[in-house]
C-alpha positions, 0 to 999 in steps of 0.5 A: 585323259584331261581334267575338264568339267562342264555344268549348267545352272539357271538363275533369275536376276533380281529386280534391284541393284546389287550382287547376285551369286550363281552356284552349283554345289560341289562344282569347284571354282569356275575358269570360264562361263557362257551366259544365255540371257532371255526375259520371260515374265510368264510361268515356267513350262508354258510359252507366253506372248510377250516382248522378246529379249535375248543375248549371250555373254562370255567371261574368263574372270578377267575379260567379258563381252556380251551381245543383245537384241530384242523384238518388241510387240506393237503396231504391225511390224517388228520394232527391233534394237540391239547392243554389244558391251564388255560385260557379262549380260545386257538386259535392255537395248541401252545396257543401262540394266546389266550384269557384270563380272565381280569374282569367281566364288566357290562353286560359281560366280558373283555378278554385279547386277544393275537393274534400276528399271526393275526389269522382271523376268530376267533369266540367265542359263549359265554354262560353267567350265573348270578343270586342271587342264582347262585354259580360257580366254574371253574377248572381242574382235573385229571381223575381217571386213571384206569377202575373203579377207582374214583376221586373227586373234593371237597372243593367247597363253595356250592353243585353243581347240574349242571357241564360241562366238556371238554377234549382234552385227554392230560394233561395241555400241548400244540402242542400235536399230535392227536386230541380229541374233547369232551364236556358234562355235568351232572345234579342232580335233587335231585333224579336222575343224568342225563348226556350226552357227545359227543366226536370225535378224531383220530390219527395224519395223519390218515383218519378215525374218532373215535366217542363216544356219549351217556347218560352214561358219561360226557366226553370221549376220542374217538381214532381210535387206542389206548386207548379210555376212558369214565368218568361217574359222579356217585355222587354229594356231599355237596362240590363237585362231584365224577367221575368214570372211566368206560372204558379205562385207561386214565392215567394222562389226565386232564379235565376242568370243570365248576360246578354250583349250579342253586338252585331250577331252574330245568334243563333237559338233553336229551342224545338222541334228534333226529331231526324229519322226517317231517318239521314243529314245533318239541318240545324238551320236558320238564315239565317247560318253558325254558330260555336256550337251548344248543344242541350238534349234530352229524350225528349218526342215533341211540339213543344207547350209541356208541363208535366206531373207524371208524364212519361217524357219527362223521363228523358233530359236531355242537352247538346250543345255544338259550336264547329266544332273539337269536339263534345261531349255529356253526359247524365244519365238518371233513370228515371220510376217506377223507380230506375236513374239513369245518366250518360254523357259522349261520347268523342272530339271529334265526338259531337254527340248520343247520346240514350238511355233505360232500356228495361226500366223495372226497378231495373237500367239497360239502355241504349236508344239513341234517337238518335245523331249526329256533327257534320258542319259549320257551313253557310250554312244552319245546323248539320249533324248526321250521324245514324247512329241515329234513332227508337230507341224506336219507328218514326217517333219524333222526340225534341224539345229546344231549340237555340241557334245563334250566328253566326260573328263578324267575323274580324279581321286577323292579322300574317303574316310580321312585315310583312303583314296578312291575314285571320285563319286564313291561313298566310302568304298573306293574301287581303286588304289587305297591308302590304309593308315599312314604306314601301308599302301596297297591295292584294295577294293574296300576300306579294310586293313590289309594283313600285310603290305602289298605291292603298289604297281611293280614296287615291292615293299617287302613281306612284313608282319602286321606289327610293322617290323619287317621280318629279318632277311625279307626283301626291302624296297631298295630300288623303288620309291616308297615309304618303308614300314616303320612304326613307333618302336625305336628298337628294331633288329640289326641290319638286314640283308638287302638284295644280294648280300650288298650290306654284309652280314648282321645280327652278330656282335660286330663281326659283320663284313664291311659295307659295300657299294650298291650301284655307285659309291653310296657312303662316306667321303668322295671315293670311299666305299664304307670308311667315311670320315665324319667329324661334323661335316655334311654327309650326302647319302642316297635315300636307299642306304644309311651309314656304316655299322661301327663294328663292320669294317671301319667307319666312325663309331656311333653312326646310325645304320638304316637300310631302307627302313628295314633295319636301324642301329649298328651291328653289335649295339642295342639298335638305338645308336647315338648320333653326334651332331652334323647334318644328313641329307635324306631323300625320301620320295613317294611317286604315284603308281602309273595307273593313277591319273590324279590323286590327293596324297596325305603326308602321314602325321606320324611320318617322323617315326620313320626317322625316330632313331636319328633324332627329332625332325625339325623341318619338312620341305616340299618342292612346292609347299611346306609340309608340317609333321604336326599339321599334315595337309592334302595336295592334288598332284598330277600323274607320276609326279613326286608327291613330297621330297624331304631333305636336310634334317638338322639332328639333335 
């Protein structure tokens, strides 16, 4: 499974100008973010009557785009304005007060906030995305412009499968009268494209609200009079996506977007999730365990796609954001046929939904609670909400909106106690593959030291005593790729039999048989099988076999014999041969077991001991980064990748 992580955070922007950081401890560096903006000067947890301001913003760290609209109290009608700009968040209709992307920082984002008007109660609910397998691109696009016309976004460096959209129903401009608030998304599971959106809007200085919602588009312009339009995502391409205008003639309106590839992580859009009619647990169903849920709610009581120009359903427009650690909710309430807007933000970290409306239909806001729920859990069948209030507007009523759930990504391995690697989230006692000290790899469920080396997947590392010196005659790793068990002793037993007698007999005073070939010609000059000519020239010797014993069938005296780390020295010698100059090309590879999906591997600081009888190791090399024997580092590597490759040792 792909590595993709999603998390949410709430922040209150400063009332002055300067930088502002939004972080989530331990999340890592984001790759993309969605900003849901609203103003609420009241007390968290309590709806309060006030001007309504709302907007959305997207960034990938290089590009950003934001939409904004408001409904202001006063007089007998809604006074409404809107704006769109290439920034992260617009705080007022002029966009003079704003939040712009500064940089990604550890665990979050740094924003440049301009608030010369000292606006209070400016809040952002932020959705962060990151992961090795996540790709992101933010931007803006012209809508197709006329019914049945298409327009594509191309040139992305990846094929997206999840895209978010927002529009205020204008071009890139500020202080435009009328208000439109629209937010939606589309997902491609490889077979089917699902999508959903919600939109409300009205003409300037009118009382009624238009409303659009459904599973037949990603964005729309809801208007009480004039042109309503809807855009449907009709295809994904290898470098982008295509929209088709299904209703209306939008002209030169612009939409902002955030295109993502979430790899093989699954997602599910429900374009018509309805609150239940009885209290208790209710599951927004999936076929996977989610890590994130986004809900966009209204007062609409039907599952049908809807587009009307005078609707009480449009009054609540709420957002639920859940990442498992916290659940947060915000809502902007606008009266239809009246003028009492209100704002709400949840308190605490468990409120998943508090859908409300104005019960009286007069110029004063009166809170009518329609549905309320806390977050229960992410289960194998979806997001579980615990409802304490349902059908607040009338018996049997259900209130519909759209939801998005994203599957939990691959949990990578993390370092435990310096030497051990276990599943992410463990606290010192890994339950997966464990590396114990720098010499041994094994399959373990605790942090204890094994008595002997065990197998890793199908690789055999030999039967060895706990001292690290293999027993003579034991099977040594001749075909797998692993680190032999070699400790600090420079004197070991003579050449050991490997596999089926391939290297002759050893342990005598020089009566060994000549070295023979395993697989292919492994030793000496081209065409030679054990009688190399050495005079300072380079030897190319595979990682499994080293040298020929000086007294076992030819070869130049003084050469080292090392068979997969099991035996060092030449037959008949003390086991500590001298080597007279030259260069040996040594390939030692460590490949992760196939059962791992991701790991961090530490190159042991005493790895040089493996080669101690060949002289001092002066240099390590790796395909991607240098590795120092004195300063080992930790690197993340994908499944099945070669962790390090050591070669070209100049020897003393």
